A tleap script that builds the chain and sets N, CA, C and O, in Angstrom:
source leaprc.protein.ff14SB
mol = sequence {
  NARG VAL ARG LEU ASP MET HIE LEU LYS ALA
  PHE SER GLN ILE LEU THR LYS PRO ASP GLY
  SER VAL GLY ARG LYS LEU GLU PHE LEU HIE
  GLN GLU LEU LEU ARG GLU VAL ASN THR LEU
  GLY THR LYS ALA GLN SER PRO ASN ILE THR
  ALA HIE THR ILE GLU MET LYS THR LEU LEU
  GLU ARG LEU LYS GLU GLN LEU ALA ASN VAL
  CALA
}
set mol.1.N position { 0.813 -1.189 0.000 }
set mol.1.CA position { 0.000 0.000 0.000 }
set mol.1.C position { 0.860 1.258 0.000 }
set mol.1.O position { 0.487 2.261 -0.608 }
set mol.2.N position { 1.980 1.217 0.660 }
set mol.2.CA position { 2.871 2.379 0.716 }
set mol.2.C position { 3.389 2.711 -0.673 }
set mol.2.O position { 3.407 3.873 -1.079 }
set mol.3.N position { 3.809 1.686 -1.394 }
set mol.3.CA position { 4.326 1.928 -2.753 }
set mol.3.C position { 3.229 2.457 -3.671 }
set mol.3.O position { 3.483 3.322 -4.509 }
set mol.4.N position { 2.028 1.950 -3.517 }
set mol.4.CA position { 0.906 2.435 -4.317 }
set mol.4.C position { 0.682 3.918 -4.054 }
set mol.4.O position { 0.501 4.697 -4.990 }
set mol.5.N position { 0.694 4.308 -2.793 }
set mol.5.CA position { 0.535 5.722 -2.438 }
set mol.5.C position { 1.656 6.579 -3.028 }
set mol.5.O position { 1.406 7.680 -3.517 }
set mol.6.N position { 2.887 6.074 -2.981 }
set mol.6.CA position { 4.016 6.826 -3.541 }
set mol.6.C position { 3.833 7.049 -5.035 }
set mol.6.O position { 4.060 8.151 -5.535 }
set mol.7.N position { 3.424 6.012 -5.744 }
set mol.7.CA position { 3.238 6.129 -7.192 }
set mol.7.C position { 2.093 7.086 -7.519 }
set mol.7.O position { 2.187 7.858 -8.473 }
set mol.8.N position { 1.023 7.043 -6.742 }
set mol.8.CA position { -0.098 7.953 -6.972 }
set mol.8.C position { 0.315 9.403 -6.735 }
set mol.8.O position { -0.079 10.293 -7.489 }
set mol.9.N position { 1.100 9.640 -5.700 }
set mol.9.CA position { 1.585 11.001 -5.430 }
set mol.9.C position { 2.496 11.489 -6.548 }
set mol.9.O position { 2.387 12.636 -6.983 }
set mol.10.N position { 3.390 10.628 -7.013 }
set mol.10.CA position { 4.284 10.994 -8.103 }
set mol.10.C position { 3.491 11.306 -9.368 }
set mol.10.O position { 3.805 12.258 -10.083 }
set mol.11.N position { 2.478 10.513 -9.641 }
set mol.11.CA position { 1.616 10.723 -10.810 }
set mol.11.C position { 0.950 12.091 -10.711 }
set mol.11.O position { 0.931 12.853 -11.677 }
set mol.12.N position { 0.410 12.391 -9.546 }
set mol.12.CA position { -0.262 13.667 -9.317 }
set mol.12.C position { 0.700 14.840 -9.484 }
set mol.12.O position { 0.339 15.861 -10.069 }
set mol.13.N position { 1.913 14.698 -8.975 }
set mol.13.CA position { 2.904 15.763 -9.094 }
set mol.13.C position { 3.250 16.040 -10.550 }
set mol.13.O position { 3.385 17.196 -10.949 }
set mol.14.N position { 3.392 14.992 -11.336 }
set mol.14.CA position { 3.705 15.177 -12.754 }
set mol.14.C position { 2.568 15.903 -13.458 }
set mol.14.O position { 2.806 16.756 -14.313 }
set mol.15.N position { 1.338 15.567 -13.101 }
set mol.15.CA position { 0.191 16.220 -13.729 }
set mol.15.C position { 0.093 17.696 -13.362 }
set mol.15.O position { -0.293 18.519 -14.192 }
set mol.16.N position { 0.439 18.034 -12.123 }
set mol.16.CA position { 0.317 19.427 -11.684 }
set mol.16.C position { 1.536 20.262 -12.020 }
set mol.16.O position { 1.434 21.482 -12.152 }
set mol.17.N position { 2.702 19.617 -12.162 }
set mol.17.CA position { 3.936 20.339 -12.482 }
set mol.17.C position { 4.695 19.597 -13.580 }
set mol.17.O position { 5.724 18.975 -13.317 }
set mol.18.N position { 4.188 19.663 -14.805 }
set mol.18.CA position { 4.847 18.922 -15.887 }
set mol.18.C position { 6.279 19.409 -16.106 }
set mol.18.O position { 6.558 20.606 -16.042 }
set mol.19.N position { 7.173 18.467 -16.363 }
set mol.19.CA position { 8.579 18.782 -16.576 }
set mol.19.C position { 9.158 17.794 -17.586 }
set mol.19.O position { 9.358 16.624 -17.261 }
set mol.20.N position { 9.422 18.245 -18.778 }
set mol.20.CA position { 10.025 17.366 -19.776 }
set mol.20.C position { 9.027 16.434 -20.422 }
set mol.20.O position { 7.885 16.816 -20.680 }
set mol.21.N position { 9.455 15.206 -20.686 }
set mol.21.CA position { 8.634 14.223 -21.387 }
set mol.21.C position { 7.620 13.595 -20.420 }
set mol.21.O position { 7.879 12.556 -19.813 }
set mol.22.N position { 6.505 14.227 -20.300 }
set mol.22.CA position { 5.462 13.819 -19.361 }
set mol.22.C position { 4.871 12.462 -19.725 }
set mol.22.O position { 4.617 11.637 -18.847 }
set mol.23.N position { 4.654 12.232 -21.001 }
set mol.23.CA position { 4.010 10.998 -21.445 }
set mol.23.C position { 4.741 9.754 -20.990 }
set mol.23.O position { 4.120 8.825 -20.474 }
set mol.24.N position { 6.042 9.723 -21.172 }
set mol.24.CA position { 6.839 8.541 -20.791 }
set mol.24.C position { 6.816 8.326 -19.281 }
set mol.24.O position { 6.711 7.192 -18.814 }
set mol.25.N position { 6.914 9.412 -18.522 }
set mol.25.CA position { 6.896 9.300 -17.063 }
set mol.25.C position { 5.554 8.759 -16.584 }
set mol.25.O position { 5.495 7.905 -15.700 }
set mol.26.N position { 4.489 9.263 -17.174 }
set mol.26.CA position { 3.161 8.808 -16.777 }
set mol.26.C position { 2.935 7.350 -17.175 }
set mol.26.O position { 2.316 6.592 -16.429 }
set mol.27.N position { 3.427 6.962 -18.333 }
set mol.27.CA position { 3.306 5.557 -18.754 }
set mol.27.C position { 4.056 4.637 -17.792 }
set mol.27.O position { 3.563 3.567 -17.433 }
set mol.28.N position { 5.257 5.064 -17.376 }
set mol.28.CA position { 6.029 4.265 -16.427 }
set mol.28.C position { 5.272 4.134 -15.108 }
set mol.28.O position { 5.160 3.036 -14.562 }
set mol.29.N position { 4.756 5.241 -14.599 }
set mol.29.CA position { 4.016 5.194 -13.340 }
set mol.29.C position { 2.737 4.373 -13.474 }
set mol.29.O position { 2.329 3.704 -12.525 }
set mol.30.N position { 2.111 4.418 -14.631 }
set mol.30.CA position { 0.924 3.586 -14.869 }
set mol.30.C position { 1.287 2.110 -14.710 }
set mol.30.O position { 0.568 1.356 -14.054 }
set mol.31.N position { 2.403 1.703 -15.311 }
set mol.31.CA position { 2.850 0.309 -15.194 }
set mol.31.C position { 3.105 -0.060 -13.735 }
set mol.31.O position { 2.739 -1.149 -13.292 }
set mol.32.N position { 3.729 0.844 -12.997 }
set mol.32.CA position { 4.011 0.586 -11.584 }
set mol.32.C position { 2.713 0.491 -10.775 }
set mol.32.O position { 2.590 -0.357 -9.891 }
set mol.33.N position { 1.761 1.350 -11.078 }
set mol.33.CA position { 0.469 1.300 -10.389 }
set mol.33.C position { -0.219 -0.035 -10.651 }
set mol.33.O position { -0.759 -0.655 -9.735 }
set mol.34.N position { -0.195 -0.467 -11.892 }
set mol.34.CA position { -0.826 -1.738 -12.236 }
set mol.34.C position { -0.148 -2.905 -11.516 }
set mol.34.O position { -0.819 -3.823 -11.044 }
set mol.35.N position { 1.165 -2.867 -11.434 }
set mol.35.CA position { 1.893 -3.924 -10.705 }
set mol.35.C position { 1.482 -3.954 -9.233 }
set mol.35.O position { 1.238 -5.021 -8.670 }
set mol.36.N position { 1.409 -2.789 -8.626 }
set mol.36.CA position { 1.050 -2.722 -7.205 }
set mol.36.C position { -0.375 -3.217 -6.966 }
set mol.36.O position { -0.635 -3.946 -6.009 }
set mol.37.N position { -1.292 -2.815 -7.843 }
set mol.37.CA position { -2.683 -3.259 -7.708 }
set mol.37.C position { -2.762 -4.775 -7.874 }
set mol.37.O position { -3.475 -5.449 -7.129 }
set mol.38.N position { -2.036 -5.306 -8.844 }
set mol.38.CA position { -2.010 -6.760 -9.034 }
set mol.38.C position { -1.455 -7.476 -7.805 }
set mol.38.O position { -1.979 -8.506 -7.384 }
set mol.39.N position { -0.397 -6.920 -7.243 }
set mol.39.CA position { 0.203 -7.527 -6.044 }
set mol.39.C position { -0.775 -7.511 -4.880 }
set mol.39.O position { -0.944 -8.518 -4.193 }
set mol.40.N position { -1.417 -6.372 -4.659 }
set mol.40.CA position { -2.392 -6.280 -3.571 }
set mol.40.C position { -3.542 -7.262 -3.787 }
set mol.40.O position { -3.983 -7.926 -2.849 }
set mol.41.N position { -4.020 -7.350 -5.014 }
set mol.41.CA position { -5.118 -8.260 -5.316 }
set mol.41.C position { -4.747 -9.714 -5.130 }
set mol.41.O position { -5.564 -10.517 -4.679 }
set mol.42.N position { -3.508 -10.056 -5.479 }
set mol.42.CA position { -3.044 -11.434 -5.341 }
set mol.42.C position { -2.924 -11.829 -3.874 }
set mol.42.O position { -3.240 -12.959 -3.500 }
set mol.43.N position { -2.471 -10.905 -3.056 }
set mol.43.CA position { -2.273 -11.193 -1.637 }
set mol.43.C position { -3.567 -11.123 -0.826 }
set mol.43.O position { -3.627 -11.627 0.296 }
set mol.44.N position { -4.578 -10.512 -1.383 }
set mol.44.CA position { -5.834 -10.327 -0.646 }
set mol.44.C position { -6.561 -11.648 -0.452 }
set mol.44.O position { -6.587 -12.499 -1.341 }
set mol.45.N position { -7.138 -11.798 0.698 }
set mol.45.CA position { -7.933 -12.981 0.993 }
set mol.45.C position { -9.396 -12.611 1.171 }
set mol.45.O position { -10.199 -13.417 1.642 }
set mol.46.N position { -9.732 -11.394 0.794 }
set mol.46.CA position { -11.077 -10.877 1.019 }
set mol.46.C position { -11.794 -10.630 -0.309 }
set mol.46.O position { -11.224 -10.012 -1.208 }
set mol.47.N position { -13.030 -11.100 -0.444 }
set mol.47.CA position { -13.797 -10.817 -1.661 }
set mol.47.C position { -14.007 -9.312 -1.863 }
set mol.47.O position { -14.076 -8.836 -2.996 }
set mol.48.N position { -14.106 -8.581 -0.773 }
set mol.48.CA position { -14.281 -7.131 -0.856 }
set mol.48.C position { -13.058 -6.470 -1.491 }
set mol.48.O position { -13.192 -5.597 -2.348 }
set mol.49.N position { -11.877 -6.888 -1.070 }
set mol.49.CA position { -10.644 -6.334 -1.638 }
set mol.49.C position { -10.502 -6.761 -3.092 }
set mol.49.O position { -10.047 -5.979 -3.926 }
set mol.50.N position { -10.883 -7.981 -3.398 }
set mol.50.CA position { -10.825 -8.455 -4.778 }
set mol.50.C position { -11.715 -7.600 -5.676 }
set mol.50.O position { -11.326 -7.267 -6.795 }
set mol.51.N position { -12.896 -7.247 -5.199 }
set mol.51.CA position { -13.804 -6.390 -5.975 }
set mol.51.C position { -13.178 -5.015 -6.212 }
set mol.51.O position { -13.285 -4.458 -7.305 }
set mol.52.N position { -12.530 -4.477 -5.192 }
set mol.52.CA position { -11.859 -3.178 -5.346 }
set mol.52.C position { -10.682 -3.282 -6.316 }
set mol.52.O position { -10.418 -2.361 -7.089 }
set mol.53.N position { -9.996 -4.390 -6.265 }
set mol.53.CA position { -8.870 -4.608 -7.175 }
set mol.53.C position { -9.342 -4.612 -8.622 }
set mol.53.O position { -8.712 -4.003 -9.487 }
set mol.54.N position { -10.435 -5.288 -8.881 }
set mol.54.CA position { -10.985 -5.336 -10.246 }
set mol.54.C position { -11.371 -3.932 -10.706 }
set mol.54.O position { -11.100 -3.553 -11.845 }
set mol.55.N position { -11.998 -3.172 -9.831 }
set mol.55.CA position { -12.389 -1.799 -10.182 }
set mol.55.C position { -11.157 -0.937 -10.453 }
set mol.55.O position { -11.154 -0.149 -11.399 }
set mol.56.N position { -10.120 -1.073 -9.643 }
set mol.56.CA position { -8.902 -0.295 -9.850 }
set mol.56.C position { -8.233 -0.668 -11.167 }
set mol.56.O position { -7.730 0.202 -11.878 }
set mol.57.N position { -8.224 -1.954 -11.492 }
set mol.57.CA position { -7.626 -2.386 -12.757 }
set mol.57.C position { -8.418 -1.851 -13.954 }
set mol.57.O position { -7.839 -1.498 -14.981 }
set mol.58.N position { -9.728 -1.796 -13.814 }
set mol.58.CA position { -10.564 -1.231 -14.868 }
set mol.58.C position { -10.238 0.246 -15.071 }
set mol.58.O position { -10.106 0.708 -16.204 }
set mol.59.N position { -10.109 0.975 -13.983 }
set mol.59.CA position { -9.763 2.395 -14.070 }
set mol.59.C position { -8.371 2.599 -14.654 }
set mol.59.O position { -8.151 3.535 -15.424 }
set mol.60.N position { -7.444 1.742 -14.298 }
set mol.60.CA position { -6.092 1.846 -14.849 }
set mol.60.C position { -6.077 1.551 -16.348 }
set mol.60.O position { -5.268 2.123 -17.079 }
set mol.61.N position { -6.956 0.670 -16.812 }
set mol.61.CA position { -7.056 0.422 -18.255 }
set mol.61.C position { -7.563 1.668 -18.979 }
set mol.61.O position { -7.073 2.013 -20.055 }
set mol.62.N position { -8.537 2.333 -18.386 }
set mol.62.CA position { -9.024 3.592 -18.968 }
set mol.62.C position { -7.917 4.630 -19.008 }
set mol.62.O position { -7.768 5.360 -19.988 }
set mol.63.N position { -7.141 4.687 -17.929 }
set mol.63.CA position { -6.028 5.621 -17.872 }
set mol.63.C position { -5.014 5.323 -18.965 }
set mol.63.O position { -4.480 6.242 -19.585 }
set mol.64.N position { -4.750 4.060 -19.201 }
set mol.64.CA position { -3.810 3.659 -20.253 }
set mol.64.C position { -4.266 4.192 -21.612 }
set mol.64.O position { -3.454 4.672 -22.403 }
set mol.65.N position { -5.558 4.105 -21.872 }
set mol.65.CA position { -6.104 4.609 -23.128 }
set mol.65.C position { -5.886 6.120 -23.239 }
set mol.65.O position { -5.560 6.629 -24.311 }
set mol.66.N position { -6.067 6.826 -22.134 }
set mol.66.CA position { -5.860 8.269 -22.145 }
set mol.66.C position { -4.379 8.620 -22.324 }
set mol.66.O position { -4.047 9.576 -23.025 }
set mol.67.N position { -3.507 7.859 -21.702 }
set mol.67.CA position { -2.078 8.120 -21.813 }
set mol.67.C position { -1.565 7.911 -23.234 }
set mol.67.O position { -0.564 8.511 -23.626 }
set mol.68.N position { -2.232 7.078 -23.995 }
set mol.68.CA position { -1.842 6.849 -25.383 }
set mol.68.C position { -1.975 8.137 -26.201 }
set mol.68.O position { -1.352 8.276 -27.254 }
set mol.69.N position { -2.785 9.069 -25.716 }
set mol.69.CA position { -2.988 10.339 -26.428 }
set mol.69.C position { -2.066 11.447 -25.964 }
set mol.69.O position { -2.104 12.551 -26.508 }
set mol.70.N position { -1.226 11.170 -24.955 }
set mol.70.CA position { -0.304 12.183 -24.425 }
set mol.70.C position { 1.006 12.076 -25.181 }
set mol.70.O position { 1.549 10.989 -25.379 }
set mol.71.N position { 1.483 13.198 -25.584 }
set mol.71.CA position { 2.761 13.213 -26.357 }
set mol.71.C position { 3.955 13.011 -25.457 }
set mol.71.O position { 5.091 12.997 -25.932 }
savepdb mol mol.pdb
quit
């Protein structure tokens, strides 16, 4: 969870203070977010957490589509 929070904060910082090649940085952070969500979902023993994991992965897929349009 700590790493997920770090990646989300970094993502937010890039969006609010763009510096250089934003697209590549955001794509990298997207991959890291997806890895963390997958890890959390794999370790979860709760159906509730599994449902949240699926929703987060769905949102990350939408984000991936949006990032494809960023230069």
